[in-house]
KOLKOL-937029 format. One record per atom (N, C-alpha, C): x, z, y. Coordinates in steps of 0.05 Angstrom, whole numbers, plus 32768, in hexadecimal, padded with zeros to 4 digits. Example, Ala and Ser with C-alpha at 12.3 -4.5 7.8 and 13.67 -1.06 7.14 Angstrom:
2
8108809C7F8E
80F6809C7FA6
8108809C7FBE
8101808E7FD3
8111808F7FEB
8102809D8001
END
This chain:
265
7FA58182805C
7FAD81688055
7FC781608063
7FC98167807C
7FE1815F808B
7FF081778096
80088172809D
8019818780A8
8016818880C6
8025819A80D3
8025819C80F0
8030818480FD
803E817280EF
8048815980FB
803281488106
801B814A80FA
800581398103
7FF281478116
7FFA815E8120
7FE8816D8132
7FE0815C814A
7FC6815B814F
7FBC814C8166
7FB5812F815F
7FBC81268148
7FB5810B8140
7F9781098139
7F8C80F3813D
7F7080EE8137
7F6D80DB8120
7F6780E48108
7F6580D280F1
7F5280BA80F5
7F3E80BE8106
7F2B80A9810B
7F3780908117
7F4E80948125
7F5A807D8132
7F7580778125
7F79807E810C
7F91807780FE
7FA880898105
7FA380A38109
7FB980B5810F
7FC880AD8128
7FB980A4813D
7FC5809C8156
7FBC80AF816C
7FCF80B7817C
7FC780C88193
7FD580BE81AC
7FCA80C381C3
7FD780BF81DC
7FE080DA81E6
7FFA80DE81EA
800480F881F1
800B80F9820F
802081078216
8026810D8232
802B80F48243
802480F6825C
802980E0826F
804580E3827A
805280CD8281
806C80CE828F
806780D882AB
807980E782B6
807580F382D1
806E80DF82E7
807B80C882E6
807680B482FB
8062809F82F3
805580A482DB
8041809182D2
804C807882C5
8066807682C1
8072805E82B5
8087806782A1
808A8057828B
809E805D8277
80BA80598283
80CD8069827A
80E980658283
80F38049827D
81058040828E
811080258289
811E8024826E
8117800E825F
8123800B8245
8116801A822F
810080288235
80F280378220
80E98025820A
80ED802D81F1
80E6801C81DA
80D7802D81C6
80CA801F81B4
80BC802D819E
80D1803B818D
80CA80548185
80DC80648174
80CE806A815A
80DD806D8145
80D18073812B
80DE808D8121
80CD809F8118
80D780B8810B
80CF80B680EE
80E180BE80DC
80DC80BB80C0
80ED80CF80B0
80E680D38097
80F480E68085
810280D6806F
811A80DF8068
812880D28052
811F80DF8038
812B80D78022
812280E18008
812580FF8005
8137810B8014
813B81288013
812981378027
811A81288037
81088134804A
811481388066
812D812F806A
813A81328084
812E811E8097
8128812880AF
811B811780C4
8130810980D5
812A80F080DC
813B80E080EE
812980D18101
813380CB8118
812580BB812C
813880A68137
812D808D8139
813E80778143
812B80638150
81378050815F
8127803A816A
811B802B8153
810180258155
80F38017813F
81017FFD8138
810D7FF0814C
811B7FD68148
81337FD98135
813D7FF18132
81557FF68122
814E80018106
813580088102
812D801580E9
81277FFF80D5
8132800180BD
812E7FEE80A8
81187FF78095
81097FE4808B
80F37FEA8078
80FE7FF98060
81167FF28057
81227FFF803F
8125801D8044
812C8024805C
812F80418062
8114804F805F
80FF8043806A
80E5804F8069
80DA8051804D
80DE803B803E
80D4803A8022
80E1804F8010
80FA80568017
810980698006
81048086800E
80F5808A8024
80F180A6802D
80D780B28024
80D280CA802F
80BA80D88029
80A480D1803E
808B80D68038
807780D2804D
807D80E38065
807680D9807D
807B80E88096
806C81028096
80538101808D
80438119808F
804281268073
803F81408073
803C8150805B
801F81538055
8017814D803C
7FFB814D8034
7FF481678027
7FDC8171802E
7FD181888021
7FB581828019
7FAC818E8003
7F91818A7FFA
7F8281A57FF9
7F6981A47FFE
7F5981BD7FFC
7F3E81B77FF0
7F3381CB7FE4
7F1881C87FD7
7F0381C17FEC
7EF381AE7FE7
7EDD81A77FF9
7EE48193800E
7EFD8189800F
7F0481768024
7EF4815D8021
7EEE814F8037
7EDC81388037
7EE9811F802C
7F03811C802F
7F1181048027
7F1A8107800A
7F2480F17FFF
7F2D80F07FE3
7F4B80E77FE4
7F5D80F97FDF
7F7980F37FE0
7F8780FA7FC6
7F9F80EF7FC3
7FAE80F57FAB
7FC880E57FA9
7FD380E37F91
7FEC80D57F8D
7FE780BF7F78
7FF280A87F7D
7FEF80917F6B
800A80897F61
800D80867F46
8026807D7F3B
8028805E7F3E
803C80557F4D
803F80397F53
8053802C7F40
804B80167F33
805E80077F23
80737FF97F34
806C7FF37F4D
807E7FE67F5F
80957FF87F66
808F80117F6D
80A480247F76
80AF80347F5F
80A180377F49
80A980487F33
80A680657F3A
8095806B7F4D
809080877F55
8075808A7F61
806E80A17F6B
805480A77F76
805280A07F94
803B80967F9B
8035808F7FB7
801C809E7FBF
801C80AB7FD6
800580BB7FDE
7FF080AA7FEB
7FD780B27FE9
7FC180A57FF7
7FAD80BA8001
7F9E80B48016
7F8D80C88022
7F6F80C2801E
7F6880AB8013
7F4C80A4800F
7F4980907FF9
7F31808C7FEF
7F2C80787FDB
7F32805C7FE6
7F2D80587FFF
7F33803E800B
7F518039800C
7F61804E8012
7F7E804B8011
7F8780467FF5
7F7B80537FE1
7F83804F7FC5
7F7D80327FBD
7F6780277FC7
7F61800B7FC0
7F777FF87FCB
7F7F7FFD7FE4
7F947FEB7FEF
7FAE7FF07FE0
7FB480087FD8
7FCC800E7FC9
7FCC80007FAE
7FB67FFF7FA1
7FB47FF17F87
7FBA7FD37F8B
7FAF7FC77FA0
7FB47FAB7FA4
7FD27FA67FAB
7FDE7FB87FBA
7FFA7FB47FC0
800B7FB77FA7
80047FCA7F96
80147FCE7F7E
80117FB67F6B
7FFA7FA97F6C
7FF57F927F5A
80027F787F65
80077F777F7F
80117F5F7F8B
802F7F5A7F84
80357F447F76
80517F407F6D
80647F3B7F84
80597F357F9C
806B7F307FB3
80757F4A7FBF
80677F607FBA
806E7F7A7FC6
80847F877FB6
809A7F8F7FC3
80B07F9B7FB6
80B47FB97FBD
80A77FC27FD2
80A97FDE7FDA
808F7FE77FE8
808780007FE3
806F800B7FEF
807580277FF9
806E802D8012
80728048801C
80588050802A
804F80688025
803780738032
803F80858049
802F8084805F
803580958077
80538093807D
805E807B8080
807B8078807F
808A80828097
807E808380AE
808C808C80C6
8078809280DC
8083809F80F1
807480A4810A
80808092811F
80708081812B
807B80708141
8071807B815B
8083807D816E
807E80878189
80868072819D
8074806A81AF
807B805581C2
806C805981DC
8077805181F3
806A8052820D
8052803F820E
803D8047821B
80268035821E
8016803E8237
8015802E824B
800580348263
800D804E8270
802780548272
8030806C827F
802E8085826E
802780828255
802580988243
803580928229
803780A68218
804480A281FE
802E80A281E8
802F808E81D7
801C808D81C1
802B809181A7
801E809D8194
802A80A3817A
801780998164
80238090814E
801380848139
80218087811E
8012808E8109
801D808E80EE
800C807A80DE
8018806480D6
8008805080C6
8004805A80AA
7FF2804D809C
7FEC80558081
8000804C806C
80088033806D
801B8029805A
802F80168067
80468014805B
80597FFF8061
805F7FF08047
805D7FD58047
80627FC58030
80797FB28036
808D7FB08025
80A27F9D8027
809F7F888011
80A57F6F8018
80A17F5A8004
80BC7F4E7FFC
80BB7F3E7FE7
80D47F337FDB
80E27F1F7FEE
80D37F158002
80E07F028015
80EB7F10802D
80EA7F2B802D
80F57F3A8044
80E17F418059
80C87F388055
80B37F3F8069
80AA7F5B8067
809F7F65807C
80947F81807D
80787F808089
80667F8F807C
804B7F918085
80447FAE8088
803B7FB680A0
80317FD180A5
80137FD080A3
80087FE28092
7FEB7FE1808C
7FDD7FFA8097
7FC77FF580A5
7FB5800B80AD
7F9B8006809E
7F92801A808F
7F7980188080
7F6380268090
7F4E80178095
7F39802280A6
7F1E8017809C
7F0980288098
7EEF801E8091
7EE5800A80A6
7ED77FF6809C
7ECE7FE180AE
7EBC7FEB80C5
7EAC800080BF
7E9A800980D4
7EA8801880EB
7EC2801D80E8
7ED1802A80FD
7EE08016810F
7EE27FFD8106
7EF27FEA8115
7EE67FE28130
7ECC7FE68133
7EC07FE0814D
7EBF7FF78160
7EC8800E8157
7ECA80258169
7EE18020817D
7EDB80208197
7EF0801981AB
7F0A802881A8
7F09804281A3
7F21805281A1
7F3280498189
7F2480438173
7F32803A815B
7F3E801E815F
7F2D800C816A
7F377FF0816F
7F4F7FF08181
7F4E80018196
7F65800281A9
7F7E800C819C
7F7B8021818C
7F92802D817E
7F9F8019816B
7F8E800B815C
7F997FF88148
7FA67FE08156
7F9A7FD7816C
7FA57FC0817B
7FC17FC88186
7FC37FE08191
7FDD7FE9819B
7FF27FEA8185
7FEA7FF6816E
7FFD7FF78157
80067FDB814F
7FF37FC8814E
7FFA7FAD8147
800E7FA18159
800C7FA68173
801F7F9C8187
803B7FA88182
803C7FC2817C
80557FCF8177
80637FC3815F
80547FBF8149
80607FB58131
80677F988133
80577F898142
805E7F6C8146
80787F698155
807C7F7B8169
80957F7A8178
80AD7F808166
80A97F8F8151
80BE7F95813D
80C27F7E812A
80B07F6B812A
80B17F558117
80A37F5A80FC
80927F6F80FC
80847F7780E4
80667F6E80E7
805B7F6680D1
803E7F6080D1
802E7F7A80D2
80167F7980DE
80047F9080DE
7FEA7F8880D2
7FE27F9680BD
7FC97F9080AF
7FB57FA780B3
7F9D7FA180BB
7F877FB480BC
7F757FAE80A4
7F747FC08091
7F667FBA8078
7F4D7FCC8075
7F377FBF806F
7F1E7FCD806C
7F107FC98051
7F1D7FBB803F
7F117FB68025
7F157F99801C
7F0C7F948003
7F0E7F797FF8
7EF77F747FE5
7EF87F5E7FD8
7EE37F577FC5
7EE17F6C7FAF
7EC97F777FAA
7EC77F8E7F97
7ECD7F867F7A
7EC87F6D7F73
7ECF7F647F58
7EEE7F637F54
7EFB7F577F68
7F187F577F68
7F247F737F66
7F197F857F76
7F237FA07F76
7F1E7FAE7F5B
7F067FA97F50
7F007FB67F36
7F137FAB7F20
7F197F927F21
7F2C7F877F0D
7F487F927F10
7F517F947F29
7F6C7F9F7F2E
7F6D7FBD7F26
7F587FCB7F2C
7F577FE87F24
7F587FEA7F06
7F4A7FD87EF8
7F4A7FD87EDB
7F667FD27ED0
7F727FBD7EDB
7F8D7FB57ED2
7FA27FCB7ED8
7F9D7FDB7EED
7FB07FF07EF4
7FB380047EDD
7F9F80067ECD
7FA180197EB6
7FB580107EA1
7FBF7FF77EA4
7FD37FEC7E91
7FED7FE87E9E
7FF27FF47EB6
800A7FEE7EC5
80227FFD7EBA
801E80137EAB
803480237EA1
804280167E8A
805B800E7E8C
806980007E76
806C80127E5E
806D802C7E61
8071803E7E4B
805880427E3A
804180387E43
8028803C7E35
801E80247E26
802F800F7E24
80287FF87E15
803F7FF37E01
80387FE57DEB
804C7FDE7DD6
805F7FC97DE0
80787FD17DE4
808C7FBF7DF0
80907FA67DDE
808F7FAA7DC4
80927F937DB2
807C7F7F7DB5
80637F897DB7
804C7F777DBB
804D7F697DD6
80557F787DEA
80587F6C7E05
806B7F557E04
80827F587DF7
80957F437DF5
808A7F2C7DE4
807C7F327DCF
80717F1D7DBD
805C7F0C7DCC
804A7F1A7DDA
80357F0B7DE9
80417EFB7DFF
80547F077E0D
80617EF97E23
80717EE17E19
807B7EE37E00
808C7ECD7DF5
807C7EB67DE9
80627EB87DE7
80527EA27DDD
80547E8A7DF1
80527E727DE6
80567E5A7DF6
803D7E507E03
80267E5E7E00
800D7E547E0B
800E7E537E2A
80067E3C7E35
80037E3A7E52
7FEB7E497E5B
7FD57E487E4B
7FBD7E577E50
7FB37E637E36
7FA57E797E38
7F9A7E867E20
7F857E9A7E28
7F707E9D7E18
7F5C7EB17E1E
7F657ECC7E14
7F5C7EE17E22
7F637EFC7E1A
7F5A7F017DFD
7F427EF87DF6
7F387EFC7DDB
7F487EED7DC6
7F517ED57DCE
7F627EC57DBB
7F7C7ED37DB6
7F887EDE7DCA
7FA17EED7DC6
7F9D7F057DB5
7F877F137DB8
7F817F2A7DA8
7F7F7F227D8A
7F727F0B7D86
7F6E7F017D6B
7F887EF87D5D
7F9C7EF47D6C
7FB67EEA7D61
7FC47F007D52
7FBD7F197D56
7FC97F307D48
7FB27F407D3B
7FA97F377D24
7F927F447D17
7F977F627D13
7F827F727D19
7F837F8E7D16
7F917F9D7D2C
7F9A7F8F7D41
7FA87F9C7D57
7F9C7F947D72
7F837F8E7D72
7F767F837D8A
7F7A7F967DA2
7F767FB07D9E
7F797FC27DB4
7F957FC37DC0
7FA97FC37DAE
7FC57FC37DB7
7FCC7FA97DC6
7FC27F937DBA
7FC77F797DC6
7FBA7F777DE2
7FA17F817DE4
7F937F807DFE
7FA37F907E13
7FAE7FA77E0B
7FBE7FB67E1E
7FD77FA77E26
7FE47F9A7E13
7FFC7F8A7E1A
7FF57F737E2C
7FDF7F667E26
7FD77F4F7E37
7FD17F587E53
7FC17F6D7E56
7FBA7F767E71
7FD27F817E80
7FE57F8C7E72
7FFE7F957E7F
800D7F7C7E8A
800C7F667E7B
801A7F4E7E84
800B7F417E9C
7FF07F447E9C
7FE17F3B7EB4
7FE97F4C7ECC
7FEB7F667EC8
7FF37F777EDE
800F7F6F7EE8
80217F697ED7
803C7F627EDE
803E7F467EEA
80297F367EE8
802A7F1B7EF3
80357F067EE1
80397F0D7EC7
80427EFA7EB4
802C7EE67EAE
80137EF07EAC
7FFB7EE07EA9
7FEA7EE37EC2
7FDC7ECE7EC9
7FC97ECF7EDF
7FAD7ECC7ED4
7F9A7ED77EE2
7F7D7ED57EDB
7F6D7ED37EF4
7F557EC87EF1
7F427EC67F07
7F367EE27F0B
7F3F7EF07F1F
7F357F0B7F23
7F1D7F0D7F35
7F117EF57F3C
7EF97EF57F4C
7EE07EF97F3B
7EE47EF97F20
7ECF7EFE7F0D
7ED97F157EFB
7EC67F247EEF
7ECF7F3A7EDE
7EE07F317EC6
7EF47F407EC0
7F057F3B7EA9
7EF57F407E8F
7EFA7F2F7E7B
7EED7F327E61
7EFE7F257E4C
7EF57F277E33
7F047F1A7E1D
7F057EFC7E21
7EF17EF17E30
7EF17ED47E34
7F027ECB7E4C
7F0E7EDE7E5A
7F1F7ED67E71
7F367EC57E68
7F3A7EAF7E74
7F517E9D7E6E
7F687EA47E80
7F7F7EA97E73
7F987EB07E81
7FA97E977E83
7FB77E967E99
7FCA7E807E9E
7FE57E8B7EA3
7FF97E807E96
80147E8A7E9A
801E7E847EB6
80287E997EC4
80327E957EDF
804B7E847EDF
804E7E757EF5
80657E637EF7
807F7E737EFA
END
């Protein structure tokens, strides 16, 4: 699954390790967090984390190289993101769930998986960490996400590693999110809508026609009925528009023909 770059990392604590100690037990004067990352061509660079821009990380390749093998315990793969227009890697079903939500969120403008390796002094030693995702939003904010099952959050080693990572990212001015899941109905709805995220798989003319209607609110079934004989195509166009955020729906309950849509402001 991973390359030699991650050697010695412990996935149970979010790919964080404590490496060599400083000879005198203290970090050198002026020591700062450093970020190592790959550009789109795979070239590696290292710089002070304070100087690294989210745009650089989002445009690059994952820090670690992923490999898959028969019988592996985790579930990993590539997800085509409507936000990025390309594939984003994930290492577990839980990571895929968070990735789906990020792709659906209209505020998110960039998504990067395994975006960088951060190295920083801590207690006389050097700690290293590879977060799961980096999300940039339309207001210029950055959120670094670590996905971790809820039952691991009380493990002292895991809690300590995540707390340290949060301090490092906060010092950079980035938010740190530890994500363990969400409402299953919401997730099921977003997963269903994701099947309609590809613009090339819906009728562009119908998408424009449905979007151009003047209704402030309308039921999915009512919209399907407005184009007799084309209910399936209309449903795909409607759900594509919900994915794009043109229409809003209450996703705390299962989607159905009776779901009422509201035009987004």
